[in-house]
C-alpha positions as CSV (number, residue, x, y, z in Angstrom):
1,M,-21.1,24.6,5.2
2,A,-22.0,23.8,1.4
3,E,-21.3,20.6,-0.4
4,L,-19.0,21.4,-3.5
5,P,-20.1,19.6,-6.2
6,P,-18.8,16.3,-7.8
7,S,-16.2,16.5,-10.3
8,P,-16.5,16.1,-13.8
9,H,-13.9,13.3,-14.0
10,A,-15.5,11.5,-10.6
11,G,-14.6,7.9,-11.1
12,D,-13.2,7.2,-14.2
13,G,-9.7,7.5,-12.9
14,T,-8.6,11.1,-14.7
15,D,-8.9,12.2,-11.2
16,A,-4.9,13.2,-10.9
17,G,-5.4,15.9,-12.9
18,G,-4.8,15.5,-16.3
19,P,-5.1,13.4,-19.4
20,G,-2.5,10.1,-20.2
21,R,-1.7,10.2,-16.6
22,G,-2.8,7.3,-13.8
23,P,-5.2,7.8,-10.6
24,A,-3.7,10.4,-7.7
25,H,-3.5,7.3,-5.8
26,A,-1.0,4.9,-7.9
27,R,3.1,4.7,-6.3
28,P,6.2,5.6,-8.2
29,R,7.3,4.1,-10.6
30,W,10.8,4.1,-8.3
31,V,9.2,2.4,-5.4
32,S,8.0,-0.4,-8.3
33,V,11.4,-0.9,-9.1
34,F,13.2,-0.5,-5.8
35,A,10.3,-3.8,-4.1
36,A,11.5,-5.9,-7.5
37,I,14.8,-5.2,-7.3
38,A,14.2,-6.1,-3.0
39,I,12.6,-9.1,-3.7
40,A,15.1,-9.9,-6.2
41,L,18.4,-9.9,-3.5
42,I,16.2,-11.0,-1.0
43,L,15.1,-14.3,-3.3
44,A,18.8,-14.7,-5.0
45,F,20.5,-15.1,-1.1
46,V,17.8,-17.7,0.6
47,I,18.6,-19.7,-2.8
48,L,22.0,-19.1,-2.6
49,H,21.7,-20.6,1.9
50,L,19.6,-23.7,0.8
51,A,22.1,-24.4,-2.7
52,G,24.7,-24.8,0.0
53,G,26.6,-21.6,-0.8
54,G,25.7,-19.1,1.5
55,M,27.2,-18.1,4.4
56,G,30.4,-19.8,4.3
57,S,32.1,-22.0,7.7
58,H,31.1,-20.4,11.1
59,G,34.3,-21.9,12.9
């Protein structure tokens, strides 16, 4: 089987199909936003719990 010729943009970060677009392996922006919100909520829960304001009374 014959090998394909190398891409003219190989290794320069423009393999996504056009100028101004990131590399093809970059994650979508909504994934980063969702992760940031999830981390912020977890941190808020931990801080409130450690400060004595979380979980309420259990009995």
